C-alpha positions in Angstrom: -38.6 16.2 38.9 -40.5 12.7 38.5 -41.6 14.1 35.1 -37.8 14.8 33.4 -36.8 11.3 35.3 -39.1 9.6 33.2 -38.9 11.3 29.7 -35.0 10.4 30.7 -35.4 6.9 30.7 -37.6 6.8 28.2 -34.9 8.5 25.8 -32.4 6.2 26.6 -34.8 3.3 26.4 -35.3 4.2 23.0 -31.7 5.2 22.1 -30.8 1.5 23.0 -33.3 0.0 21.5 -32.7 2.4 18.4 -28.7 0.8 18.6 -29.8 -2.8 18.8 -32.0 -2.2 16.4 -29.5 -0.9 13.8 -26.6 -3.3 14.5 -28.4 -6.7 14.7 -30.2 -5.6 11.4 -28.3 -8.4 9.5 -28.4 -10.6 12.5 -32.2 -11.0 12.3 -32.1 -11.3 8.0 -29.8 -14.1 8.6 -27.4 -12.4 6.1 -23.8 -13.3 6.6 -22.0 -10.6 8.6 -18.9 -10.2 10.7 -20.1 -9.2 14.1 -20.0 -5.2 14.6 -18.7 -3.1 17.7 -20.8 0.1 18.8 -20.4 3.0 17.5 -18.1 1.7 14.6 -19.7 -1.3 13.1 -17.3 -3.1 11.0 -14.7 -0.3 10.5 -13.0 0.3 13.7 -9.8 -0.1 12.6 -10.2 2.3 9.3 -8.6 5.4 10.4 -6.2 4.0 12.6 -4.1 0.4 11.5 -6.3 -0.1 8.1 -7.1 2.1 5.0 -11.0 1.4 4.4 -10.8 -0.4 1.1 -8.6 -3.1 2.7 -11.8 -3.9 5.1 -14.0 -4.2 1.9 -11.3 -6.6 0.6 -11.1 -8.4 3.4 -14.3 -9.6 4.2 -15.0 -10.0 0.2 -12.8 -13.1 0.2 -13.7 -14.2 3.0 -17.2 -14.7 2.0 -17.1 -15.2 -1.6 -18.2 -18.1 -2.7 -19.3 -19.4 0.5 -22.7 -17.6 0.4 -26.1 -18.2 -1.0 -26.6 -14.6 -2.1 -24.7 -11.8 -4.1 -23.4 -9.9 -1.0 -22.9 -10.2 2.7 -23.5 -8.0 5.5 -21.5 -5.1 6.8 -21.8 -2.2 9.3 -20.3 1.7 8.0 -20.5 3.4 11.6 -24.3 3.4 12.2 -25.2 2.4 8.2 -25.9 -0.8 6.6 -24.1 -1.6 3.9 -24.9 -4.8 1.6 -21.0 -5.6 0.0 -21.2 -7.3 -3.2 -19.4 -10.5 -3.5 -21.0 -11.7 -6.9 -19.2 -10.2 -10.1 -23.0 -10.4 -12.1 -24.5 -8.8 -9.1 -22.0 -5.7 -10.0 -23.6 -5.1 -13.2 -26.7 -5.4 -11.9 -26.4 -2.4 -9.3 -24.3 0.0 -11.6 -25.7 -0.8 -14.9 -28.9 -2.9 -15.3 -30.6 -1.6 -11.9 -28.9 1.9 -12.0 -32.4 3.0 -11.5 -32.6 1.3 -8.0 -29.2 2.7 -7.0 -28.4 5.9 -8.7 -27.7 7.9 -5.5 -24.2 7.3 -3.8 -25.8 8.3 -0.3 -22.8 10.4 1.2 -22.8 13.3 3.0 -23.5 16.8 1.0 -25.0 19.7 2.7 -25.6 22.6 -0.1 -27.0 25.3 2.0 -24.1 24.9 5.1 -21.3 23.9 2.7 -21.8 24.5 -0.9 -18.7 22.6 -1.8 -20.1 19.5 -1.0 -22.7 19.7 -3.4 -20.8 19.0 -6.2 -21.6 16.1 -9.0 -20.2 13.6 -6.9 -22.0 13.7 -3.8 -25.9 15.1 -5.3 -28.9 12.7 -5.8 -31.7 11.9 -7.4 -33.1 14.3 -10.4 -30.1 17.0 -9.4 -27.9 14.8 -10.0 -29.4 13.5 -13.6 -29.7 17.5 -14.7 -26.5 18.4 -13.8 -25.0 15.6 -15.1 -26.1 16.3 -18.5 -25.2 19.8 -18.3 -21.8 19.1 -17.7 -21.2 16.3 -20.0 -20.5 18.3 -23.4 -17.4 20.0 -21.7 -15.6 16.8 -21.2 -15.6 15.2 -25.0 -12.9 14.2 -27.1 -12.9 17.8 -28.5 -12.9 19.6 -25.8 -9.8 17.4 -24.6 -8.1 18.1 -28.0 -8.2 21.9 -26.9 -6.5 21.8 -23.6 -3.8 19.4 -24.7 -1.4 22.2 -25.0 -1.8 23.4 -22.4 -1.0 20.1 -20.1 2.0 19.6 -22.4 3.6 23.1 -21.3 2.8 22.3 -17.8 5.1 18.9 -18.7 7.7 20.3 -20.1 7.9 22.4 -16.4 7.7 19.5 -15.0 10.3 17.6 -16.9 12.6 20.6 -15.8 11.5 20.7 -12.3 12.7 16.8 -12.4 16.0 17.6 -13.8 16.7 20.3 -10.8 16.0 18.6 -7.9 18.0 15.2 -9.5 21.0 17.5 -9.7 20.6 18.8 -6.2 19.7 15.4 -4.7 21.2 12.2 -6.5 20.8 9.5 -3.9 17.2 9.6 -4.1 13.8 11.3 -5.3 10.3 11.2 -3.2 8.0 11.5 -6.1 4.6 11.8 -4.8 4.5 15.6 -4.4 6.6 16.6 -7.7 3.7 14.5 -9.4 0.9 16.0 -7.0 2.5 19.9 -8.0 2.1 18.8 -11.6 -1.2 18.0 -11.7 -2.1 20.7 -9.3 -0.6 23.2 -12.1 -2.6 21.4 -14.9 -5.9 21.4 -12.8 -5.2 24.5 -11.9 -5.1 25.7 -15.5 -7.6 24.0 -16.8 -10.1 24.3 -14.5 -9.4 27.7 -12.9 -7.1 29.7 -15.4 -4.6 29.9 -13.1 -1.1 29.7 -13.1 -0.5 28.0 -9.9 3.3 27.8 -10.0 3.0 25.0 -8.2 6.1 23.2 -9.8 8.2 26.2 -9.0 7.4 26.4 -5.5 6.8 23.1 -3.0 4.4 25.3 -0.6 2.3 26.5 -3.1 -1.2 27.0 -2.1 -2.8 24.8 -4.7 -1.0 21.7 -3.3 -1.1 22.5 0.2 -5.1 22.8 0.1 -5.8 20.2 -1.8 -4.1 17.7 0.3 -6.0 19.5 3.3 -9.3 19.2 1.7 -8.8 15.2 1.1 -6.8 14.2 4.5 -8.2 16.9 7.1 -11.5 16.7 9.4 -13.3 19.8 10.2 -14.1 18.4 13.4 -11.6 15.3 14.4 -12.4 11.8 13.3 -14.8 11.6 16.1 -17.5 12.9 14.3 -17.0 11.0 11.2 -19.6 8.8 12.5 -21.9 11.4 11.6 -21.1 12.0 8.2 -20.0 8.5 7.1 -22.3 6.7 9.0 -25.5 8.9 8.9 -25.0 11.7 6.2 -28.6 12.7 6.2 -28.7 13.6 10.2 -25.4 15.5 9.4 -26.7 17.5 7.0 -29.6 18.2 8.9 -27.7 18.9 12.2 -26.0 21.7 9.7 -22.8 19.4 10.0 -20.2 20.6 7.6 -17.1 18.5 6.2 -15.3 21.3 4.2 -12.1 22.2 6.4 -13.1 26.4 6.7 -9.8 27.1 4.9 -10.2 25.7 2.8 -13.4 26.5 1.6 -12.5 30.2 2.0 -9.4 29.2 -0.3 -11.4 27.6 -3.0 -14.5 29.9 -3.2 -12.2 33.1 -3.1 -10.1 32.0 -5.9 -13.5 31.0 -7.7 -15.1 34.4 -7.1 -12.1 36.6 -8.0 -11.8 34.2 -11.4 -15.4 34.4 -12.4 -15.5 38.5 -11.6 -12.5 38.9 -13.6 -13.0 36.7 -17.0 -16.4 38.7 -16.8 -15.5 42.1 -16.4 -12.5 41.6 -19.0 -14.4 39.4 -21.3 -11.8 37.1 -20.9 -11.8 33.9 -22.9 -9.3 30.6 -22.4 -11.9 27.7 -23.8 -11.4 25.6 -20.5 -13.5 24.1 -17.9 -13.7 27.4 -16.0 -15.2 29.2 -19.4 -17.9 26.5 -19.9 -19.1 26.8 -16.0 -19.1 30.8 -16.5 -21.2 30.1 -19.7 -23.7 28.3 -17.7 -23.7 31.4 -14.8 -25.0 33.6 -17.4 -27.3 31.7 -18.4 -28.7 31.2 -14.9 -28.3 35.1 -13.8 -29.9 35.7 -17.7 -33.3 33.9 -16.1 -32.6 30.3 -18.1 -32.5 28.0 -14.9 -32.9 24.7 -16.7 -29.9 24.8 -18.6 -27.8 27.5 -16.3 -26.3 27.2 -13.0 -25.8 29.3 -9.7 -22.4 30.5 -8.2 -22.5 27.9 -5.5 -23.2 25.4 -8.0 -20.3 26.5 -10.1 -17.7 26.7 -7.6 -18.4 22.6 -6.2 -17.9 21.9 -9.6 -14.5 23.7 -10.3 -13.9 22.4 -6.7 -14.8 18.9 -7.7 -12.9 18.4 -10.6 -9.6 20.3 -9.0 -9.7 17.5 -6.0 -10.6 14.6 -8.1 -8.1 15.0 -10.7 -4.9 16.5 -8.4 -5.2 13.4 -6.1 -5.8 10.4 -8.4 -3.9 11.4 -11.3 -0.8 12.1 -9.5 -1.2 9.3 -7.6 -1.9 6.6 -10.2 0.8 8.4 -11.8 3.4 7.6 -8.7 2.1 4.1 -8.5 3.2 3.2 -12.3 6.9 4.7 -11.7 6.8 2.2 -8.5 5.7 -0.5 -10.4 8.2 0.4 -13.5 10.9 0.9 -10.6 10.1 -2.5 -10.0 9.9 -4.3 -13.3 13.0 -2.6 -15.3 11.9 -5.3 -18.4 8.6 -3.6 -18.9 9.7 -0.3 -18.0 12.7 -0.7 -20.9 9.9 -2.0 -22.8 7.8 1.0 -22.6 10.5 3.4 -23.1 11.1 1.4 -26.6 7.7 2.3 -28.0 7.6 6.3 -26.4 10.9 7.2 -28.3 9.7 5.3 -30.9 5.8 7.2 -31.5 7.9 10.3 -30.5 10.6 10.1 -33.3 8.0 9.3 -35.8 6.4 12.5 -35.0 9.5 14.5 -35.2 10.0 14.3 -31.0 6.9 15.8 -30.6 4.1 14.6 -27.8 0.8 15.2 -29.5 -3.0 14.3 -29.0 -2.3 11.7 -31.7 1.1 10.1 -30.9 -0.2 9.7 -27.8 -3.0 7.9 -29.2 -0.6 5.3 -30.8 1.2 4.5 -27.1 -0.4 1.3 -26.9 1.6 0.0 -24.6 1.5 2.7 -21.8 -2.3 2.5 -22.0 -1.7 -1.0 -20.7 0.7 -0.4 -18.1 -1.3 2.3 -16.8 -4.5 0.3 -16.9 -2.4 -2.3 -14.8 -1.4 0.3 -12.5 -4.9 1.1 -11.6 -5.9 -2.6 -11.5 -3.5 -3.4 -8.9 -3.9 -0.4 -7.1 -7.1 2.0 -7.7 -6.9 4.9 -6.0 -10.1 4.7 -5.3 -10.4 1.2 -3.9 -14.2 0.9 -3.7 -17.6 2.5 -5.3 -20.6 3.0 -2.7 -23.9 3.2 -3.9 -27.4 3.7 -2.2 -30.4 1.9 -2.8 -33.2 4.5 -3.5 -36.0 1.6 -4.4 -36.5 -1.7 -2.8 -34.8 -4.2 -5.1 -36.1 -7.8 -5.3 -33.0 -10.8 -5.7 -34.2 -14.0 -7.2 -33.4 -15.4 -4.0 -35.6 -13.7 -1.8 -34.0 -13.7 1.4 -31.5 -11.4 -0.6 -33.4 -8.0 -1.2 -32.2 -4.8 -0.3 -34.4 -2.6 1.6 -34.7 1.5 -0.1 -31.8 3.3 1.8 -29.6 0.8 2.5 -25.8 1.2 0.9 -24.4 -0.8 -1.1 -20.1 -1.4 -1.4 -18.4 -2.4 -4.7 -14.9 -4.0 -3.4 -13.3 -2.6 -6.5 -9.6 -3.2 -4.8 -10.4 -7.0 -4.0 -12.0 -7.4 -7.7 -9.0 -6.6 -9.3 -7.4 -9.1 -7.3 -9.6 -11.5 -7.3 -7.3 -14.5 -8.8 -10.7 -15.7 -10.6 -10.2 -12.8 -12.9 -6.5 -12.0 -12.8 -4.7 -15.1 -12.0 -1.1 -13.9 -10.2 -3.1 -11.1 -9.0 0.2 -9.3 -7.2 1.9 -9.7 -10.2 2.5 -6.2 -12.3 1.5 -7.5 -16.3 0.5 -5.3 -18.7 -0.7 -7.8 -21.7 -3.4 -8.6 -19.0 -5.1 -5.7 -21.1 -4.4 -7.0 -24.6 -8.1 -6.9 -26.3 -8.6 -11.2 -26.1 -7.7 -11.3 -22.6 -9.8 -8.2 -22.0 -12.7 -10.0 -23.5 -12.5 -13.4 -21.6 -13.2 -11.2 -18.5 -16.9 -10.7 -17.4 -18.2 -7.2 -17.6 -17.2 -5.2 -14.3 -13.9 -6.9 -13.9 -11.9 -3.5 -14.4 -13.6 -0.3 -12.2 -10.8 2.6 -11.5 -13.8 5.2 -13.2 -16.5 2.7 -12.0 -19.0 2.1 -14.4 -22.6 2.6 -15.8 -24.5 5.9 -16.0 -22.6 7.5 -13.1 -18.8 6.4 -13.8 -16.4 8.8 -13.7 -17.6 12.2 -16.1 -13.8 13.4 -15.6 -11.8 10.3 -17.0 -10.8 11.1 -20.2 -9.3 14.4 -19.2 -7.6 12.4 -16.1 -6.4 9.8 -18.2 -5.1 12.4 -20.6 -3.1 14.1 -18.3 -1.7 10.5 -16.7 -0.3 9.8 -20.3 1.0 13.5 -21.1 3.0 12.9 -17.5 4.1 9.4 -17.8 5.2 9.5 -21.6 7.4 12.2 -20.9 8.7 11.0 -17.7 9.7 8.0 -19.2 10.8 9.5 -21.8 13.6 11.3 -20.2 14.0 9.1 -16.6 14.6 6.2 -15.8 13.6 5.1 -12.6 14.7 2.5 -10.4 13.9 1.2 -6.7 16.6 2.7 -4.1 18.1 -0.1 -2.2 17.1 1.2 1.5 14.4 4.4 1.0 12.2 2.6 -1.6 9.6 0.6 0.7 8.6 -2.9 -0.8 6.2 -3.8 -0.5 4.3 -0.5 -0.8 2.4 0.3 2.3 -0.9 2.7 2.2 -2.2 5.4 4.5 -5.0 4.3 6.6 -6.2 7.5 7.1 -7.3 8.7 3.7 -10.3 7.5 2.6 -8.4 6.7 -1.0 -5.2 4.6 -1.6 -2.0 6.4 -1.2 1.3 5.2 -0.1 2.3 5.3 3.2 5.7 8.2 3.3 5.4 8.7 -0.2 7.5 7.0 -3.1 11.5 7.2 -2.8 12.9 5.9 -6.0 16.5 6.4 -7.7 16.0 8.6 -10.8 18.5 9.4 -13.5 18.2 10.8 -16.7 18.0 8.6 -20.2 21.7 7.7 -21.2 23.7 8.9 -18.4 24.9 7.0 -15.5 
């Protein structure tokens, strides 16, 4: 009994010492930081009252230009984080010293939770090899072949908008409709499936996509491990994927792969490219091939990343255009004139001539970036010119995208929606890494071409066909964000008045 008591006291003493060491790290180094609370660190409001990127934004503006170094200290649960407050250091982390910051340090567990072992999460040489294998699948040539498929889904979206307008003329909740559009686009391009999300509001692809982002396998209480100690969580064989989501996507991918191989089906889409890599692996070419679990993880993240980010960006764009009718009118004139030049048809080439649309989309992603922060993990010790500001191996690094996008030093009157900020001369006046909706450097978003393409198609068709206005009572101005979503999304959706162009 005495021995057990001594052991218990020893364990508790060690635990108390460990916790104290973790939460006094920045204080011992004399790095500016906000006092943490145990066990949340500086994130006690996250998932409750504040969106996580908003907490990073607040910290950025509190300390920017008030310290003698390029970052301040931050605690993400137990994990120590260097939160960048200097734009030049953003370039150092993402580009100049990429070899020291190439990992994200987020949870993945290839053995027990195969869908988490995707290109977004994995690390080191495994990430580098996979990125090299997948890069050829996202060339402009491949995008061109997928364009007609996206256009077909876009035409269906216009029909569904028309149907909804005729049924409910007062207002329309647009975020759900846009999510169903991107679910159908990516479901077709990534899985070769007609998901029928636009025609069926209860379609499984949308339900499972939403569940994958918003639902927690263990509830919010164990986020302390998944987000604060991801490597420990993986060693404890924890999983992030909700079981129904894992089962749904693994079964869909298995059925799709089996059917295509058995029937020699070729669709020249993303899944075709993944299957080709699986064939290589099965034939012994492990260097260039991928296992079934590996292709499942990539198909899953391709769907998840493109489904949520693209639809949310489109919703944010329409919200801004509803609040800025002069910009909407100017955009419609451009879209209509380009379409007229191409006999009323949207094509890959005509889309590239819609330069003002590109600026509208970029300004939307500046003012409301769906991914409001970037995270990196130091894989080696980094030494700064100010010796006090070194970064130890294993330390997380946060690039506060939302804060940078709203910094008046780079974007005067940052809350105003001004697409002309993306005129070429204005872009050249800003420092590098001040516009980061897709990240930057070697670990930027591999699917940015595809994401931009489906947003372009959706927005061009919608603006050509419909007028979007603020509803006097149902549109929330200013927009509120969900606190329980790691991505930035509108709280309660977006309600707008929608009418056919040329009709009252």
